[in-house]
C-alpha positions as CSV (number, residue, x, y, z in Angstrom):
1,X,8.9,0.4,5.5
2,X,6.0,1.0,4.5
3,X,3.1,1.7,3.6
4,X,1.7,2.9,2.0
5,X,-0.1,2.8,0.7
6,X,-2.4,2.0,-0.6
7,X,-3.1,3.0,-3.4
8,X,-3.2,0.0,-5.1
9,X,-6.8,-0.2,-5.3
10,X,-6.6,0.6,-8.8
11,X,-4.1,-2.0,-9.5
12,X,-5.7,-4.8,-11.4
13,X,-5.4,-8.2,-9.9
14,X,-4.8,-7.1,-6.4
15,X,-6.0,-9.2,-3.5
16,X,-8.8,-7.7,-1.4
17,X,-9.3,-9.0,2.2
18,X,-12.0,-8.7,4.7
19,X,-9.3,-8.7,7.4
20,X,-6.1,-6.6,7.9
21,X,-2.9,-8.5,8.8
22,X,-3.1,-7.1,12.3
23,X,-6.4,-6.0,13.9
24,X,-4.8,-2.7,15.0
25,X,-1.7,-0.7,14.2
26,X,1.3,-2.0,16.2
27,X,4.2,-0.5,14.3
28,X,5.3,3.1,14.5
29,X,5.4,5.2,11.3
30,X,8.4,5.2,9.1
31,X,9.4,8.8,8.7
32,X,11.3,8.0,5.5
33,X,7.9,7.3,3.8
34,X,6.3,10.7,4.7
35,X,6.1,13.3,2.0
36,X,5.0,13.8,-1.5
37,X,5.9,11.4,-4.3
38,X,5.5,11.5,-8.1
39,X,4.6,8.0,-9.3
40,X,4.6,6.2,-12.6
41,X,2.1,3.3,-12.8
42,X,3.7,0.0,-13.7
43,X,0.8,-1.5,-15.7
44,X,2.5,-1.5,-19.1
45,X,0.8,1.7,-20.4
46,X,3.6,4.1,-21.2
47,X,1.2,6.9,-22.1
48,X,-0.4,7.0,-18.6
49,X,0.3,10.3,-16.7
50,X,2.2,10.3,-13.4
51,X,0.2,10.4,-10.2
52,X,0.9,12.1,-6.9
53,X,1.1,10.1,-3.7
54,X,1.1,12.0,-0.5
55,X,1.9,10.3,2.8
56,X,1.4,12.1,6.1
57,X,0.8,11.3,9.7
58,X,-2.8,10.7,10.6
59,X,-4.3,12.2,13.8
60,X,-4.6,8.5,14.9
61,X,-1.5,6.9,16.3
62,X,0.5,4.7,13.9
63,X,-1.7,5.4,10.9
64,X,-0.6,6.9,7.6
65,X,-3.0,9.4,6.0
66,X,-2.5,8.8,2.3
67,X,-3.8,10.3,-0.9
68,X,-3.4,9.1,-4.5
69,X,-4.2,11.7,-7.1
70,X,-4.4,11.3,-10.9
71,X,-4.2,14.6,-12.9
72,X,-7.6,16.2,-13.2
73,X,-9.3,13.9,-10.7
74,X,-10.1,14.4,-7.0
75,X,-7.7,12.4,-4.7
76,X,-8.5,8.9,-3.5
77,X,-7.9,8.7,0.2
78,X,-6.5,5.8,2.2
79,X,-5.6,4.9,5.7
80,X,-2.6,2.6,6.0
81,X,-0.6,1.0,8.8
82,X,2.3,-1.4,8.9
83,X,2.4,-5.0,9.9
84,X,5.6,-7.0,10.3
85,X,5.6,-10.7,9.3
86,X,8.8,-12.5,10.0
87,X,10.9,-9.5,9.2
88,X,8.9,-8.3,6.2
89,X,6.8,-5.1,6.5
90,X,3.6,-4.9,4.6
91,X,1.0,-2.1,4.7
92,X,-2.6,-2.7,5.5
93,X,-4.4,-0.2,3.2
94,X,-8.1,0.7,3.0
95,X,-9.9,3.4,1.2
96,X,-11.8,6.0,3.1
97,X,-14.3,8.8,2.5
98,X,-15.7,11.6,4.7
99,X,-17.8,9.0,6.6
100,X,-14.9,6.6,7.3
101,X,-13.3,3.5,5.9
102,X,-14.9,1.8,2.9
103,X,-14.2,-1.4,1.1
104,X,-11.8,-4.2,1.8
105,X,-8.1,-4.3,2.8
106,X,-5.2,-4.3,0.4
107,X,-1.8,-5.5,1.4
108,X,1.1,-3.4,0.0
109,X,4.8,-3.7,0.0
110,X,6.5,-0.3,-0.1
111,X,10.2,-0.7,-0.7
112,X,12.5,2.3,-0.4
113,X,15.1,1.5,-3.0
114,X,16.9,4.7,-2.1
115,X,15.9,7.6,0.1
116,X,14.1,9.2,-2.8
117,X,12.9,6.1,-4.7
118,X,9.9,4.0,-3.7
119,X,8.6,0.8,-5.3
120,X,5.0,-0.1,-4.6
121,X,3.6,-3.6,-5.0
122,X,0.4,-5.2,-3.8
123,X,-0.4,-8.9,-3.0
124,X,-1.6,-10.5,-6.2
125,X,-5.1,-11.9,-6.3
126,X,-4.0,-15.2,-7.8
127,X,-1.4,-15.6,-5.0
128,X,-4.3,-16.0,-2.5
129,X,-6.5,-18.4,-4.5
130,X,-8.0,-21.0,-2.2
131,X,-7.1,-19.3,1.0
132,X,-9.8,-19.6,3.7
133,X,-11.7,-16.5,4.5
134,X,-10.4,-16.0,8.0
135,X,-7.9,-13.6,9.5
136,X,-5.6,-16.4,10.7
137,X,-5.6,-18.1,7.2
138,X,-4.9,-14.8,5.4
139,X,-2.0,-13.9,7.8
140,X,-0.5,-17.4,7.6
141,X,-0.5,-17.4,3.8
142,X,1.0,-13.9,3.6
143,X,3.7,-14.9,6.2
144,X,4.5,-18.1,4.2
145,X,4.5,-16.6,0.7
146,X,5.7,-13.0,1.3
147,X,9.1,-13.6,-0.4
148,X,7.8,-15.5,-3.4
149,X,8.6,-13.9,-6.7
150,X,5.0,-14.2,-7.9
151,X,3.3,-13.1,-4.7
152,X,3.1,-9.4,-5.7
153,X,1.8,-7.2,-8.5
154,X,3.7,-4.1,-9.3
155,X,1.8,-0.8,-8.9
156,X,4.2,2.1,-9.3
157,X,7.7,3.5,-9.1
158,X,7.8,6.8,-7.2
159,X,10.3,9.6,-6.8
160,X,10.2,12.0,-3.9
161,X,9.2,15.5,-5.1
162,X,11.7,18.3,-4.8
163,X,9.4,20.2,-2.3
164,X,9.5,17.2,0.1
165,X,13.3,16.7,0.0
């Protein structure tokens, strides 16, 4: 499930990590996530415009090439890949520019509620308070807390666009 992505960088209160959940991509892409999505941010502002999320295969194995574009702005670009932790799939998401990856990692849960409906959430910053700054500690905490009702912050609800159906 997936990824994707990513895009949560703009979500306030999202946890940012120095480390991904897995050092390298180990899980194949989920074809059900690929395509173009129209997303409504879930930050409580009903007047915000929808954004376009595009999820494609990267030239690199097991990596999603993702863009998040708000109307009138250039797209934000992300690389994302899945990690499975005790049966739960989370995406490791990091912004990139022409020179390569930038910034820290975000962990996103992308839930396909139906084939054409996607719910995006990120790990909440407050959920990771006090966690040691090591890859092992971050992964252990996410594994332990991944099903907690307060572990995630909602980012967006997305519908697959007609062109991608």
